[in-house]
N, C-alpha and C positions, 0 to 999 in steps of 0.2 A: 311065386310064381309070376305075380302081376310086377312086383318090384322089380324083379329080375329082367322083365320086359322092357320097363320105364329106363331100366337103366342101360339095356342096349340099345333103346332109341337116344338116350342122352348122347351116348358115345358116337352114334350113326351121325346126329344132327352136328356133335362138335368136328367129327373129321370132315363134314360137308364144309363148316364153316373155316376150317384150316386149310381145305382144298382152294376154296374160294380167295382166300387170302395170298396164297401162293400165286394164285391166277392175277391178282392184283400188282404183286411185286415183280412177275415176269412182263408184265404189260408196261409198268412204268419205268423199271430202274432197270431192266436187262435187254440190251440192244441187240436186236436181230432174233429174240424169241418170242416175239407177239404171237405168232400163229400157233406154235406150241402152247402159249399160255390159254388162246381162244381154245383149242383143241379140248385144254382141261377144263375150262369153264363149262364149256357142251358135256362132258362128261360128268362132271359135277351136278349138272342140271338134269340132264337125263336120269342118272340114278334117285334125285330127289322125286321126280315125276313118277317112277314106279315104285318110290317108298309112299308117295302119296295116294298113288292107286291101290296099293296093299292096305290102306287106311280105309278108303272108298269101299273096298270089296267086304269090309264087316257089317256094311249094311246095305249096300246095294251090289251083292255078288255078279249078276248079269251085267250090269253098266259096267263096274269095273274092269270084267273079262273083253266087254267089247273095247274099251279105252285101251286095255293092255293089247290087245289084236292090232289096233291102228297103229298106236304106237310103233310097236316092233315092226310093223311092216313098211312104214317110213323110215325106221332107223337102218332096216335092212337095205332098203332102196337108195337110200342117201350113201350108205358105205359101197354098195356096188359101184355106184355112179363115180364116185371118190377113187375108187379104186381102179376103174378102167380108166377114168383120166390121169391117174399117176402114172400107170402103163405108158400112156403114149408120152407124157412130159419126160420121163425118165428114159424111153428109148431114144430120144432127141437130145439127151443131155451129153453130148458129148460134140467134138470137132470133127466135122466130116472129112471122109479122105479125099485128098488131092484139093485142098481148099484153094488154091491160087485162084485171084480173079483182077481184073484191072481196077475194079474200086472195091475199097473196105468201108463199112458203115460201121461205128462205134456208137453204139446206143448210150445215151447220156444216162446218169445216175445223181444222187445228190452231192451238193456241194456246200461244205461248212465253211459259210463266209466267201473266200476266194480258195479254199483249199479242198482236193478232191475227197469224198468219203472213203472208207475202206472197199465198199464195193466197186466205186470208180476206178480207185488206184489199181484194184485188180484186173478191171478191163483196160487202162491203161497200159499196165505191164504185157498183158497179153497181146494188145495193139502194137507196142513197140516190137516184141518178139516177131510177130508176123510181117512188119515192115522192114525188117531188118532180112527177114528169109526171103521176102520177094520186093525187092529194090524197085522194080516197076510200077508197082502199086501205088495208087493214090488214095489218101482215108479221107471220109467224111465225118467230121464230130458233129454229132447230131443231140442238141438238147437246149431248150430256151430257160431261161431263168424262172426258179420257183421261189417260194416263199423261204425266207432266211438264209438267201444266197444273194452274195454281191455282186456277183458276175454270172453270165449264162454258163450254163453246164458246156457249151460248146467252146466257149474263152478258155475255161478252166483247163480243158483238153488241151487245146490248142498251147497253151503256156507249158503243160506239162510236156507233151511230146516234145515241144522244141527244145524246153531246157534238157531234155534225155536225150538228145542226139538226131531227132529226126526233122529234116529240112523243111522250112515252112512251106515252100512252093509245094510240097507234096501235100498239104494239107487244107482242106476246104471247110469252111465253116456253115454249118445249119442251125440257127440259133432262135428260132421261132417255136418248135414244136413243143408240145406239153403232154404228149401219151406215144407209146410206142408206134401205135399206126400212124401219128403224124409225124414220127421220127423218119419212118420208114418212107412215106408219100412225099414228105418235103425233099428227103436225100435221093429220091428217085427222080424227081423232077430237075434237081441239079445235074444227076448224072445224065440226063436225056440232054442239057443244055451242053454239057461238056464233050460227051462222047460221040465219036464218029457211029459207032455201032452201039445204040443204048440197049440192044437185046442181049449183049454180051451178059454172062453171068456176073453176080455181086457175091460179096462175102460179108456175112452180117456177123458182128461180135458182140456178145453179152454174156452174161452167166449162164451156167449149165441148163440151170431150169427154166431159164427164160428164153430158150432156143426156139422149142417148138411154136410157141404164140409168135416170135419173131420172125420164124420162117414163113408161117401160116399166113402172116398179114403181106409178106414180099410177094408170097406167091399169087394172093388175091389180088395185088397191084400187077401182076404181069412179069414179075422178074424171075429168071433163073437164078436161085440162091444156093447158097451153101454156108453152114455156119460154123462160127469159130467161137470156142468155149472158153471164158476166164472162169479163173476159180472163184468160189463163194466164200471160201474160208475154212473153217472148223467145221466138223461133221453135223454138229446139233445145229449149226446157221444152216447148212445145207438142208438138212430134213426141215426144218422151220419154213423157209422159203419155198421148198419143194412142196410142202403142204399147202402153202398159200398161192401157188401158182394154179392149183387146180381150180381154185375159184375164179383165178383171173380168165382161166381157158374156157370155163364153163359160161362166164358172163361174156366174152370173147363170141362164144357160137351163140348164144341168145341174140348177141347185137347182129352179127352176120345174116342170122336168118330172118329176122324181122326188120332190120334197117337196112341190110347190105354193105354196112362199114361199122369201124368203131372209131 
């Protein structure tokens, strides 16, 4: 009986180690799956904590029971909050009806050297389609230069759009921002300089999962905004990025609550 229990424990911890190894592989070698990897790590740690509580229960039953209640309460609260935010994010993950606007803001994403990343390429393809559908719209390409980028995200986008048939006179560059909030704040300042009617609606283009947060910031800055969705790629990446976005939204809400901006 004792040997059988020891064997089960060895199998349990071997599985835990294997799951942690999968987490490390996904984190460092699978592009776009980092959030899924962290979720797997969180589950692994959580299961281990429940296992440790079961060990404590052998000598301190009441203390172990209290720990289990506290842990379970925290987990349930976290899952409910996460699910609520995901519902909000997913409900905004689409192009709004009648998205035409005088200005389209394309939010920057990573640049590999001087070439657009996959996420940025999807945004640029969606921007090209939009600009061809609405030939009177001007586009603001927004994004500064980050680590590992030879040029700014704005310059990368400008080059791609002009190489793909969008006239340069329709493109306005905003190359100082380093966050979604700065993308929108700086771009709206540019629109106010160019537009005879700065209260006109604007369109904001990003990946589907990112649109709730982008539109939230735009509205906080006083804009009448519609969202334009770019593809994320395959379904697994969509799940990973949508999961990650829940933490971005929670962080945004906290900053809005206590600092008034993000």
